[in-house]
C-alpha positions in Angstrom: -25.6 114.5 -102.2 -28.2 112.7 -104.1 -28.0 108.4 -104.2 -27.7 109.0 -108.0 -24.9 111.7 -107.7 -23.2 109.3 -105.5 -23.4 106.5 -108.1 -22.2 108.7 -110.8 -19.0 109.9 -108.8 -18.3 106.2 -107.9 -18.6 105.5 -111.7 -16.2 108.4 -112.5 -13.9 107.1 -109.6 -14.0 103.6 -111.4 -13.2 104.9 -114.9 -10.2 106.6 -114.0 -8.7 103.4 -112.9 -10.7 100.8 -115.1 -7.9 98.0 -115.0 -7.9 98.0 -111.4 -11.5 98.0 -111.1 -11.7 95.4 -113.7 -9.4 93.1 -111.7 -11.4 93.8 -108.6 -14.4 92.5 -110.2 -12.9 89.4 -111.9 -13.4 87.6 -108.5 -17.3 88.6 -108.2 -17.5 87.9 -111.9 -16.6 84.6 -111.8 -18.5 83.8 -108.7 -21.7 85.0 -110.0 -21.1 83.3 -113.6 -20.3 80.2 -111.8 -23.5 80.4 -109.7 -25.8 81.2 -112.4 -24.0 78.1 -114.9 -24.2 75.5 -112.2 -28.0 76.4 -111.1 -28.5 76.5 -114.7 -27.3 73.3 -115.6 -29.0 71.7 -112.6 -32.1 72.8 -113.7 -31.8 72.1 -117.3 -30.8 68.5 -116.0 -33.8 68.1 -113.8 -36.1 69.3 -116.9 -34.2 66.4 -119.5 -34.9 63.9 -116.8 -38.2 64.6 -116.0 -39.2 65.2 -119.6 -37.7 61.6 -120.4 -39.5 60.3 -117.5 -42.8 61.6 -118.5 -42.2 60.2 -122.3 -42.3 56.7 -120.7 -46.0 57.2 -120.2 -49.1 59.1 -118.9 -50.0 59.2 -115.5 -48.4 55.8 -115.7 -48.4 52.8 -112.9 -46.4 49.9 -113.5 -47.3 46.8 -112.1 -44.9 43.7 -111.9 -44.5 40.5 -110.2 -43.3 40.2 -106.7 -40.3 37.8 -105.8 -40.9 34.2 -105.8 -39.9 31.8 -103.2 -38.5 27.9 -103.3 -38.6 26.7 -100.0 -36.4 29.1 -97.5 -34.8 30.8 -100.6 -36.3 34.0 -102.1 -35.8 34.6 -105.7 -35.2 38.2 -107.1 -37.8 40.6 -107.6 -39.9 39.9 -110.7 -39.3 36.3 -110.4 -43.0 35.6 -109.3 -45.4 34.4 -112.5 -48.3 36.1 -110.1 -49.8 38.4 -112.8 -51.9 37.3 -115.4 -54.1 39.0 -118.4 -57.4 38.1 -116.3 -55.6 40.7 -113.5 -54.8 43.3 -116.2 -59.0 43.3 -117.5 -59.7 43.2 -113.8 -57.7 46.4 -113.4 -59.2 48.0 -116.1 -62.5 47.8 -114.5 -61.3 50.1 -112.1 -63.3 53.6 -112.3 -59.9 55.6 -112.1 -57.8 53.8 -114.8 -58.1 54.9 -118.0 -56.4 52.3 -120.2 -54.4 48.8 -119.3 -51.9 47.0 -121.4 -50.4 44.1 -120.2 -46.6 43.0 -121.4 -44.6 39.9 -122.2 -41.2 39.9 -123.4 -38.3 38.3 -124.9 -35.0 38.6 -126.9 -35.1 37.2 -130.4 -33.3 37.7 -133.8 -35.2 39.8 -136.1 -34.5 39.5 -140.0 -35.3 41.7 -142.8 -34.1 40.7 -146.5 -29.8 40.8 -146.0 -30.1 42.7 -142.5 -30.5 41.2 -139.0 -30.6 42.3 -135.6 -31.4 40.6 -131.9 -33.8 42.8 -130.0 -36.4 42.9 -127.3 -40.0 41.3 -128.3 -42.7 43.0 -126.5 -46.2 41.3 -126.5 -49.0 44.0 -125.8 -52.4 45.1 -126.9 -53.4 48.4 -128.9 -53.6 50.4 -125.7 -50.0 50.1 -125.3 -49.5 53.0 -127.9 -51.3 55.6 -125.9 -50.3 54.5 -122.2 -46.2 54.6 -123.6 -46.5 57.8 -125.3 -45.7 56.2 -128.8 -46.7 57.7 -132.0 -47.1 55.9 -135.3 -44.4 57.2 -138.1 -45.6 55.2 -140.8 -48.8 52.4 -141.1 -50.7 51.5 -138.3 -50.2 49.9 -134.7 -52.0 46.7 -133.2 -55.4 46.1 -133.2 -57.7 44.5 -130.9 -58.5 41.9 -133.7 -55.0 41.3 -134.3 -54.8 40.3 -130.5 -58.0 38.4 -130.6 -56.9 36.2 -133.7 -53.2 35.9 -132.6 -52.1 37.4 -136.2 -48.6 37.4 -136.8 -48.2 41.0 -137.4 -45.3 43.5 -136.1 -44.7 47.1 -135.1 -40.9 48.2 -135.2 -39.4 51.0 -133.1 -37.2 53.8 -134.7 -33.9 52.1 -133.7 -34.9 48.5 -134.9 -36.5 49.7 -138.4 -32.9 51.8 -139.0 -30.8 48.8 -137.5 -32.8 46.7 -140.4 -32.3 49.4 -143.0 -36.2 49.5 -143.1 -38.0 52.8 -144.2 -41.8 53.3 -144.9 -42.2 51.7 -148.1 -41.6 48.5 -145.9 -44.8 48.4 -144.6 -46.9 46.0 -145.5 -43.9 43.4 -146.2 -42.7 40.4 -144.5 -39.9 40.3 -141.7 -38.5 37.2 -139.7 -38.9 37.0 -136.2 -37.2 34.2 -134.3 -37.4 32.1 -137.7 -41.3 32.9 -138.3 -42.5 35.4 -140.6 -44.5 38.2 -139.4 -46.1 41.2 -141.8 -45.0 44.8 -140.9 -47.6 46.6 -140.1 -46.2 49.8 -138.6 -43.1 51.8 -137.6 -43.1 53.9 -134.6 -41.7 57.5 -134.0 -38.3 57.9 -132.0 -38.8 58.5 -128.7 -35.0 58.3 -127.3 -33.5 56.5 -124.0 -34.2 56.7 -120.3 -30.5 56.1 -118.7 -29.4 52.9 -120.5 -32.6 51.2 -122.0 -33.6 52.6 -125.7 -37.4 52.9 -125.8 -36.8 52.4 -129.7 -34.9 49.4 -129.8 -38.1 47.3 -129.8 -40.3 44.9 -131.7 -44.0 44.5 -130.4 -46.6 42.2 -131.3 -50.0 40.9 -129.9 -49.6 39.3 -126.9 -51.6 36.1 -127.7 -49.0 35.6 -130.7 -46.1 36.1 -128.1 -47.7 33.5 -125.8 -48.6 31.5 -128.5 -45.2 31.3 -130.2 -42.5 32.5 -128.1 -43.4 32.4 -124.4 -46.0 29.9 -122.8 -48.1 30.2 -120.2 -50.5 32.6 -118.5 -48.6 35.1 -116.8 -47.3 38.6 -117.8 -44.1 40.3 -117.0 -45.8 43.3 -116.2 -49.0 45.7 -116.6 -48.9 49.2 -117.5 -51.8 51.2 -116.3 -52.7 54.9 -117.4 -54.8 56.4 -114.6 -57.4 58.9 -115.9 -55.5 62.1 -114.1 -52.4 62.7 -112.2 -54.7 63.8 -109.2 -56.0 60.4 -108.9 -52.9 58.1 -108.9 -52.9 57.8 -105.1 -56.8 56.6 -105.6 -55.9 54.5 -108.3 -53.0 52.8 -106.8 -54.9 51.9 -103.5 -57.6 50.3 -105.8 -55.5 48.7 -107.9 -53.3 46.9 -105.1 -56.9 46.0 -102.9 -57.9 44.4 -106.5 -55.0 42.2 -106.9 -55.0 41.5 -103.1 -58.2 39.9 -103.3 -57.8 38.3 -106.6 -54.4 36.9 -105.1 -56.3 36.1 -102.0 -54.0 38.1 -99.8 -55.7 38.8 -96.4 -54.6 40.5 -93.4 -50.7 41.0 -92.8 -49.9 39.0 -96.0 -47.1 40.5 -98.1 -48.1 41.6 -101.5 -46.9 39.4 -104.4 -46.5 42.1 -106.6 -44.9 45.8 -107.0 -46.5 48.9 -108.3 -44.2 51.4 -109.4 -45.6 55.1 -109.3 -44.5 57.2 -111.9 -45.2 60.5 -110.0 -43.1 59.6 -107.4 -40.3 58.7 -109.1 -40.5 62.2 -110.8 -40.5 63.8 -107.0 -37.8 61.6 -106.0 -35.5 62.7 -109.0 -36.5 66.7 -108.7 -35.8 66.3 -105.2 -32.3 64.5 -105.7 -31.3 67.4 -108.6 -32.4 70.2 -106.6 -30.2 69.4 -103.6 -27.5 68.8 -105.8 -28.2 72.4 -107.6 -28.3 74.1 -103.9 -24.7 72.1 -103.0 -23.2 73.2 -106.6 -24.5 76.7 -105.9 -23.2 76.6 -102.4 -19.4 75.7 -103.6 -20.1 78.2 -106.3 -20.9 80.9 -104.1 -17.4 80.9 -102.5 -15.8 82.7 -105.1 -18.3 85.5 -104.5 -17.0 85.8 -100.5 -13.4 85.9 -102.4 -14.2 88.4 -104.8 -15.7 90.4 -101.7 -12.5 90.3 -99.8 -10.5 91.7 -103.0 -13.4 94.4 -102.7 -12.5 95.4 -99.2 -8.8 95.3 -100.1 -9.2 97.7 -102.9 -11.5 100.0 -100.9 -8.8 100.0 -98.1 -6.3 100.9 -100.4 -8.7 103.5 -101.9 -9.2 105.4 -98.4 -5.6 105.5 -97.9 -5.0 106.9 -101.5 -7.4 109.4 -101.2 -7.2 110.6 -97.4 -6.4 114.1 -98.2 -9.4 114.0 -100.3 -11.6 112.7 -97.2 -10.1 115.6 -95.0 -10.8 118.1 -97.6 -14.4 117.1 -97.5 -14.4 117.1 -93.8 -13.2 120.5 -93.5 -15.8 121.9 -95.7 -18.5 120.3 -93.9 -19.0 116.7 -94.7 -20.4 114.5 -92.3 -19.4 111.2 -91.3 -22.5 109.5 -92.2 -21.7 110.9 -96.1 -18.4 109.9 -96.0 -19.4 106.5 -95.2 -22.0 106.2 -97.6 -19.9 107.4 -100.5 -17.2 105.2 -100.0 -20.1 102.3 -99.5 -21.5 103.1 -102.5 -18.4 102.9 -104.3 -17.9 99.2 -102.9 -21.7 98.0 -103.8 -21.5 99.8 -107.0 -18.2 97.8 -108.2 -19.7 94.5 -107.0 -22.9 95.0 -108.9 -21.2 96.0 -112.1 -19.0 92.7 -111.3 -22.5 90.7 -110.6 -24.1 92.0 -114.1 -20.9 90.8 -116.0 -21.1 87.4 -114.4 -24.8 87.2 -115.4 -23.4 87.8 -119.2 -20.7 85.1 -118.8 -23.1 82.6 -116.8 -25.8 83.0 -119.3 -23.3 82.1 -122.1 -21.7 79.5 -120.4 -25.0 77.8 -119.5 -26.2 78.1 -123.1 -22.9 76.1 -124.1 -23.4 73.6 -121.7 -27.1 73.2 -122.6 -25.9 73.2 -126.4 -23.7 70.3 -125.6 -25.7 68.3 -123.3 -28.9 68.3 -125.7 -31.1 69.8 -123.0 -33.4 72.9 -122.9 -31.6 76.2 -121.4 -33.6 76.7 -117.9 -32.6 80.5 -116.8 -35.2 81.4 -114.2 -35.8 85.3 -113.6 -35.7 84.8 -110.1 -32.2 83.3 -110.3 -30.8 86.4 -111.9 -32.5 88.5 -109.4 -30.9 86.6 -106.9 -27.2 87.0 -108.2 -27.4 90.9 -108.6 -28.7 91.0 -104.9 -26.4 88.6 -103.7 -23.3 90.4 -105.5 -25.0 93.6 -104.3 -24.9 92.2 -100.6 -20.8 91.3 -101.0 -20.5 94.9 -101.8 -22.3 96.1 -98.5 -20.5 93.6 -96.5 -17.1 94.2 -97.5 -17.4 97.8 -98.3 -18.7 98.9 -94.8 -14.9 98.2 -93.0 -13.4 100.3 -95.8 -16.1 103.3 -95.8 -16.3 103.0 -91.3 -12.3 103.5 -91.7 -12.7 106.5 -94.0 -15.5 108.1 -91.7 -13.8 108.2 -88.8 -10.4 109.7 -90.2 -9.1 112.8 -88.1 -9.8 115.6 -90.5 -6.7 117.5 -89.4 -4.3 114.7 -89.7 -6.1 113.7 -93.0 -5.1 117.2 -94.2 -1.3 117.1 -92.8 -1.5 113.3 -94.8 0.9 113.5 -97.9 
């Protein structure tokens, strides 16, 4: 008999006892569906997190101050006041750097008409828009002229504008920040949150205005750096560190008084963690496949016992051991593969539901689906060999006498 004929025979046998076949496949169906759903959830979560991190900026390096020291007491990271606007200007001269935007920030009450909210006020420059991947929804953004002349102008994040009940028609009007009047020149497109940080709940003003009215001194909270290309990030980071160490008079083994956060390293770390979790969850879900395989072996052993006389007749008319073994093995594999296909359909539906509820894209790689089918076939082979062998080694005379 050809393989195709064996498959047809197997399907006919399964069709003769549909309920038993369906119950036998249930373990494989649940196992395959669980694996696909968990892998899809892991990949979808990775995609969503990666998209959020990439939304923070383009080829982004963030430079923050190091920890301050008072005598023998070390302050928290970022408590130092070592970074300045001049440092930002020096970083901007590095050939691998595309754009630089220094930052200052504080919390203040913002009032528009009868509405008010307390939010983060960020003082920066016009380069901040491109570096942080913001888009202007209405109006315009901070200009070099506004920064140079310390103009009292402001750009609102989408959440802040909503909290104040402001729309596009409010651009050009006046708001109050910390009790001072500011002209509203723009409102940004929404970007969403990264973790607990809402990137849209912010007010942006010229950094010179921030220093003049809210935060004194020459230091800055952070310097955002956009590298020209992703391939140049390691080189740019090394050049940046060398530039700042030279400017701050750090020589030899002296520790850096600043920190550099690399967006690419953060993305790699997140991808590694979520990938490991996905593999772990898929491994746990695979236990259901093993349970399903045991169910297949059990049913096939019962089938061998029920069909003992059939096996004896086939051997009496010349069927060899290998042919009998292959017949029952094909039945086991067919049963398992059908369960795997049904499990894929269920897994896709579950994955789509979870992705829709979580708000991330449905990620289903063809390799995952192919692996699921292959693994279900492997389960059929592994757990079908023993029953098939039991059928193959039956004594034909004893089998013909069996009632």
